[in-house]
C-alpha positions, 0 to 999 in steps of 0.5 A: 051207159046201157044197164046190160053193159054196166052189168057185164063190166062189173063181171069177169066173164070171158070165154074162147069163141069156137068156132087160067095162068095169068101173067102181068107184062113186065114191061108194062109194069116198068112203064107204069111205075116210071110214069107214076114216079115221074108224076110224083117227082114233077108234082113235088118240084112244084112244091119244094116243101113236100119233097121227101126221101122217096125222091131219091128212089126215082133215079133208081127206078130207071134201072131194070128191076132185078133185086129181090125186093122188086121181084117180090113186088112184081109177084105181088102185082101178079097175084093182085091182078089175078084176084081182081080178075077172078073176084066174084066171077070164080069159085074159091076153089078155082081161084086157089087153083089159079094161085097155085099155077102162078108157082110163086115162092111164098115168104112173109114179105110177099104175103104181107105185100099182097094183103096190104094191097087188099086192105079194102077188099077183105074177101080177096085178102081172106081167100089169098090168106087161106090159100097160103095157110093151106099151102104145103111147106110154108108156115104163116108168121105173126105179122101175116095173121095180124094183118089179116085180123086188122083187115077183117076187123075193119070190115067187122067180120068178127066171126072170121076174126074169132076163127083165126084167133082159135087157129092161132091158139091151137097152132101156137099161142105165142103167135098171139102177141101184144100187137094182136091184142091191140088190133083186136081190141081196137077193132071191137071198140071201133065196131062199138062192141064194148063187151067183146073188147073188155072180154078180150082183155081178160082172154090175155091170160089164156094166150100167155099174156099178162093182165097188166096196166099197159094192156088195160090202158090200151083197152081204155084208149081204144074205147075212148078213141071211139067215143065210149068214154063213159064205159072207159071211165066206169072200167077205170074206177071199177078196176082201181084196186086191180091195177096200180094206176098212174096219171097216164090212165087218168089222162086217157079218160080226160082226153076222151071227154075233151075229144068228145067235146063234153066240157062239163064232164072234162071239168068234172074229171079234171077235178077228180084228178086234182083231188086224187093221189095222182099229180097232173103232168104236162100232158094233163095240162096240155089236154085240158087247156086245149079243150078249154081253148077250143071251147073259148074258155081259157081259164087257169088250171090249178095244181103244183105242176104249172103249164110249160112253154110247149103247152102255151105253144099249143095255145098260141097255135090255136089263136085266131087273132092278135088280141088272143096272143096278147092274153096268152102271153100275159098269162104266161108271164103270170104263171112264171113260164119263160119264153123260148126261141121257138115261142118267139118264132111262133108269135112272129109267124102269127103276127106276120100272117095277120099283117100286124107290122107293129107287133112283128117289129116289137116281137123282133126287138123283144127277141133280141133283147132276151138273147133268144134270136133272131135265128135262122128260123126267124129270118126264114119266117120274115123272108117268106112272110114278106114274099107272100105279101108281095113285099119283095125288097123287104124279103130280100133285105132280111135274106141278105141279113141272114146270109151276112150272119153266116146262116145257111138258108133252107133249100126252099128259101133259096128257091124263093130268093131266086124267084124274087130276083127274077121278079125284081129284075122284070120289074126294073126292066118294065120301069126302064121301058116306060122311061 
């Protein structure tokens, strides 16, 4: 860490920075929307697993747009089109005059809609925002301020960010809320402005926000997210007496070192946790074991809180070959961690994917013996697994077994079975022709 930054972090220094009537064709809009929705729906029918609730909106989009929400989208599109055509070609005054001629009724939803369409175009977003801010009869809400702060922060326009914060503070400091704090701290950290991020934490008191542990953890999390783990750990230790820390604070730092790929530092901080007054929780073990797994060094993590099935599930998911699964299962048994149905299904899927028929069979038998399956998920894995390998008759056998037990197949499995039946029928037909 740079000496200057360390000196700053030791202090509590802070200060407050001072600092053409366009129309979009309604019919064209409807046409574009229909084409976009149709393509989305068509693509998703090719991949049943990707179908979402958005498809239910497709038929509704065929109805003429008359409701308030859709009208707002049309207005937002008009504004977006205007800003796109005037960007870089007209002065700010000319753009504001053009916006005024649109005669739109401003609302928080409309402002947010327009701003979100310009997340990668801070100039247009900022011109629009300032026009709204200066409009008579409308007062911007916290949501709109937070949105523009995030846009400006992403583009590292921190002079404008400070100006907006001053404006919010002068107008009504209650506009600055926890979301505002999180956005600004995160954007400072992303721009590698450690001093500014830390300084903004202490400004919370001026905004009427508490200097509490949760806010401090948000600062630590933002710093670690953008690889400033050393600074975050220094802050953690230097403010140990100021805040009543818990294991979550230490988990944030541990995860920071693990994500950064510094296994040596991660092990060092792990030992700090073990020797501290804090008791490691499930997240602590999950973070550390995941780091060791990625480094190819799965070692036992000591302590009073043993890893659970979820932690081992994460380990199993990262396994690259059958032998690794066996080692992890042996370790689970040593630690006294009981298998769950989800664990068996995970192992079944892995062995099926690797084509290890012998272990697939032994897993199935062990699952039955322990009374943890097979369940609907187990049969689904077998049906899809055998289909992927071209073993259609075996896939159908497990499907029939599932149905005979009263289990309901997922929609994607039903579609798969229909495909299997067609393929088997074609195969039999070709055999008959040869005869």
